[in-house]
N, C-alpha and C positions, 0 to 999 in steps of 0.2 A: 461398332459392334457388326459382328458377321465374320470374323476371322478367328480360327481356332487358337486357343491360348497356349502358352508354353507350359509344360509340366512342371510341377513343384515338388520338393521334398516334403514329406509329412513332417508336421509339427510335434507329433507325439511319438516319443520313443526314439527320436533321432540321436544319434551317438555324437557326443562332443569329442573335439579334438583334444589331444594331449600334448604337453610339450616334453615329454620324455619318454622313454622306453624301458621295459623291464625284460630281464632274461627268463628264459623258460624255467630256470630254477627258482624264480622269485627274486634274484638279485638285481640291484640297480646297476645300469650300465652307465659309466662315466664317459662322456663323449668331448672331443675337441680340447679346447684350452683346459677345461676342468681336469680331464684325465692327465694331461700333461703336469699340470700344477700338482695334482695329487701324487703323481709318480716322483716328481722333484722334491715334495716336501718329505716323502717316505725315504727317498734316497739320503737327503740331508740329515735326516734324523738318525739313520743307521749308520752313517759315515761312509757309505758306498758311493763310489764315483762313477758307477755304470752309467752309460748314456740313457737318456730317457726314450722309450719306445714310443714313437708318435701314432700310436693306435690306441683305440679305447680298449680298457682291459676290464674284464669281468671277474667277480670272485671266483667262478668255476674255471678260471684259466683259459677262457677262449678270447682270442683276439679279434676285434672288429675294426673296419676302417673308421677314421674319425669322421665326424658328422657336424656340419656347420649348425649351430643351434638355430639360425633362421629357418632352415628346412623343417624344423620341428614345431615352429610357431603357428604355421598356417596349415589348414586341412581344406579340402575341396568343398567339404560341407559347410564351412563357413561362409561361403558366397552363394549357397542355395537360398532362394526365397521360401521362407516357412509360410504356411497358411495361417490367416488370423482367426477365422471362426474354428471354434473348438481346439484351439491350441492350448494345451495344458500348462505351457510355460507362461501364457499370459492370465488365464483364468481357468479353473476347474469347474466345469459345468455339468450338472446332473444329467443323467441319461433322461430323456422324455419318457413318461409312463402314460399309457392310455388304456382305457376300459374297453376291450373288443365287443363286449356285450352292449355297451351303450351306443356303439357306432351304428348309423342307420343304413348301413350297407354291409355287406359280406367283405371283410378285409382280405387283401391278398399279400402274399410274399413278393419281394422284388423279383426273383426269378420267374415266379408264375405270371407277374405283370408284364415283363418283358417277352415271355414265350406266348402271351395271349394273342389271338387273332386281332386285327385291326378293329373290327367292329366291337368285340369284346372289351378292348382297351379303351376305346372311346366311351362306351356306356360305363365303365368303372370310373374313368375321370369325371364323367358327369355326375355320378353320384357324390364325389368328393366336392366338386364345384357347388352343387346344390345345397349340400349340408353346411359349407361355410358361408355361401352367399345368401342364402334365404334367412328370412327373420326367425331363426331358431334360437334358443337360449345361448348365452356366451359359453356356458360350460360346454355344451355340445360342440360349438365351433372350436374351443380350445382342445377337447378330447380328439376331434378329427385332425387338427393340425398336428397334435401330438404324434398321431399314428402316421400321418402324412411324412413326418420328419424321418421315419425309419425308412422310406422309399428313396430319400435324397442323396444317401452316401454312396450310391452307386453311380459310376460316371456314365454308362448307358442310359440308366434311369434319370439322372439328372439332366441329360441332353434332351429327352423326351419331355420331361415335365417342365423345364424353365422356358420351353419354346411352345408351351401350351397356353390356352386362355387362363390357367390357374395363375401365373405369374403376374399378369396384368390385373386380374383380380385382387391378388394381394396387395399390389400397390394402391388401388383404389380403396381398399378397406383400410390400409394403413394411414392413408389420407383422411379418411372419415371417422375412424374409430377413435374413441377417448379412453377406453378401458385398458389399463396397463397389462392385465393378463393377456388379452387377445393381442395387443401390439407387441408383446414380447414373443409370443409364438409365431406371429406373422414374420417379424424379423428374422427370427431363428431360421424358419423354414426358408426364406428368401436367402439367407447367408449360406445355408448349406448348399442350395442349388448353385449360388454364385461359386462357391469353393469347388464343387466336384465337376460342374459343367465345362466342357471344352469348346462349345459352339454355342453362340447366342445370336438369334435373328434380329433384324432391325426393329422388330415390333416393340420390344423392351425398350429401346432407347427412345422411342416416341411416347413412351407412357408416363414421362416425369419422374422416373425412379430416382435419379440423382436428387432432384429437389425434394422429394418426399422424405427420403433418407436424411437429408440434410437438415429438414425441419425436425425431424425425430430427435436430433442432437440437443434440441432445447427442452425435451420432455422432462417433467419434474421427476419422473421415477428413474432411479439410476441404472436399473435393469435394461429398461428400454433403450436409454442412451448408449449403454455399452453394446447391446445387440445391433443397434443402428450404426454404431460406429464401425464395428467389425464388418458387418455387412457392406457398408459403403467402402470400406477398404478393400475387400474382395471384388468390388465392381470396379473400382479405380485401378487395381492391378490388371484386371482384364482389359481396360481400355488403354492402359499404357502398354500392355503387350501386343495389342492389336496395332497401335501406332508404330512401334518397333518394327513388327512384322511388315508393315505396309511400306516403311521407309526403305528397309532392307531390299524388298522386292522391286521398288522403283529404282533403287540404286542399281541393282543388277540389270534392269531394262534399259536404263538410259537417262540422260540429263532431263528430258522434257517429263518423263514419268517422276523423277525425283522432286521437280518443283511442284507438280501436283500433289504428290504425297505429303510434302512439307506443308503446302497450303491446308490440305485436308487435316493433318495432324494439329495445325495451329487453331483450327476451327473447333476440333475435338477438346483441345485443351480450354478454350474459351467456354464451351458447353460445360465441361466438368468443373 
């Protein structure tokens, strides 16, 4: 942990690749062997001996070069890594709702939080920390975490929040809490931070986050298990990306660095 992750394509609204194309007029374009076979069949039926034109023919009279069908089967988006948390192709999750009047502090928008001076930002995060950490009712904790999730979907904000003491607090609370509603909100907030953050310090690695999330996979509540699995997947993706980046950097630097990077990658694999 400590190396920026590679960017990923969004899992919501990503366009799928198609295996064919359509003319501007709405007519289907026959390509390659299909076009030739269609022309040959038409010529045979009409008794014409005219040679087959080795180009794709459209119904609007335009001729296009023949295209190998293999070129239409793959699309660059097919090889992009999609996010796991809040991926609507995996699971449709309702937006978190919170009651601003029930928060024990004045809520801030993401833009206001990022624009706040250092002292004001630290005071604001301290209010969130105390609301979740202290012996307040579970409903208050859940409401605060639901609000907190609205701050996690911005990359700049996620980089600040995931490297604060809030993330280590969430790990400790997830280990100790047995309430399903609280565990769901904790894993959701952690998953959002791991999805949107591009840099994670070493402090999170020493918090036992992998072990805690793995233990949550045994929870009796299905929603807890699903959130924990998605969050763990985001974390493992970050770890794998870090190892890949370190190996590439070492290979560029030379043989000795590559050996050290491979050893470090093996140790990280064992930890995971």
